[in-house]
C-alpha positions in Angstrom: 0.0 0.0 0.0 1.3 3.4 -0.9 0.9 6.3 1.5 0.1 9.7 0.1 2.1 12.5 1.6 -0.1 15.2 3.1 1.0 18.8 2.6 1.2 21.0 5.7 -2.0 22.8 6.5 -0.3 26.1 6.9 3.1 27.7 6.4 3.7 31.1 8.1 6.7 33.3 7.2 7.2 36.1 9.8 9.8 38.2 11.5 11.3 36.9 14.7 10.6 38.5 18.1 12.1 38.4 21.6 9.4 35.9 22.7 10.6 33.4 20.0 13.9 32.9 21.9 12.9 29.5 23.5 11.9 28.1 20.1 15.0 29.4 18.4 17.3 27.9 21.0 15.4 24.5 20.6 15.8 24.7 16.9 19.5 25.6 17.1 20.1 22.7 19.4 18.4 20.3 17.0 20.5 21.7 14.2 23.7 21.6 16.3 24.2 25.3 15.6 24.1 28.7 17.2 21.0 31.0 16.8 21.8 33.2 13.9 22.2 37.0 14.3 19.1 39.0 14.2 16.9 40.3 12.7 15.4 36.9 11.8 12.8 35.7 9.4 11.0 32.5 10.7 9.2 29.7 9.0 6.5 27.9 10.9 4.6 24.8 9.8 1.3 24.3 11.4 2.4 26.7 14.2 5.7 24.9 14.9 9.0 26.7 14.2 10.9 24.7 11.5 13.5 27.2 10.1 15.0 30.6 10.8 17.1 32.9 8.5 19.3 35.8 9.5 18.5 38.9 7.6 21.9 40.3 8.8 24.2 37.6 7.3 22.1 35.0 5.6 22.9 32.2 8.0 20.1 29.8 8.8 19.0 27.0 11.2 16.5 24.3 10.4 14.9 21.3 12.0 16.8 18.3 10.7 13.8 16.0 11.4 11.6 17.7 8.9 12.0 18.5 5.2 13.1 22.1 5.3 15.0 22.7 2.1 11.9 24.2 0.5 11.3 26.3 3.6 14.8 27.8 3.5 14.3 28.6 -0.2 11.0 30.3 0.7 12.7 32.3 3.5 15.5 33.4 1.2 13.0 34.3 -1.6 10.8 36.3 0.8 13.9 38.1 2.3 15.2 39.0 -1.1 11.8 40.4 -2.1 11.6 42.6 1.0 15.2 43.7 1.6 16.8 46.6 -0.4 18.7 45.1 -3.3 22.3 45.6 -2.1 21.5 44.4 1.4 19.7 41.3 0.1 22.6 40.3 -2.2 25.2 40.8 0.6 23.1 39.0 3.3 21.7 36.2 1.3 24.7 35.0 -0.8 25.1 31.3 -0.7 27.7 29.9 1.6 29.4 26.7 0.8 30.6 24.8 3.9 
């Protein structure tokens, strides 16, 4: 029997706030990384934080137990559309580790 994948019921892209710190620290721990420098753009799936992108330097954290590649692309696209062009290019350049 083949199981159909259910799309998430909602994806929310929003700015991060001070009261997001607990969720950001949890997400960073899952990703074995530091919380990126603010300001942050966050991606929530069904109300649960799954990814965060720094608007300052383009660094990101994401939940490794969920498919987040598309969310990170969505965050980068949203950031590029809302930041002034030179700042967007500088902050969101791809980094190869």
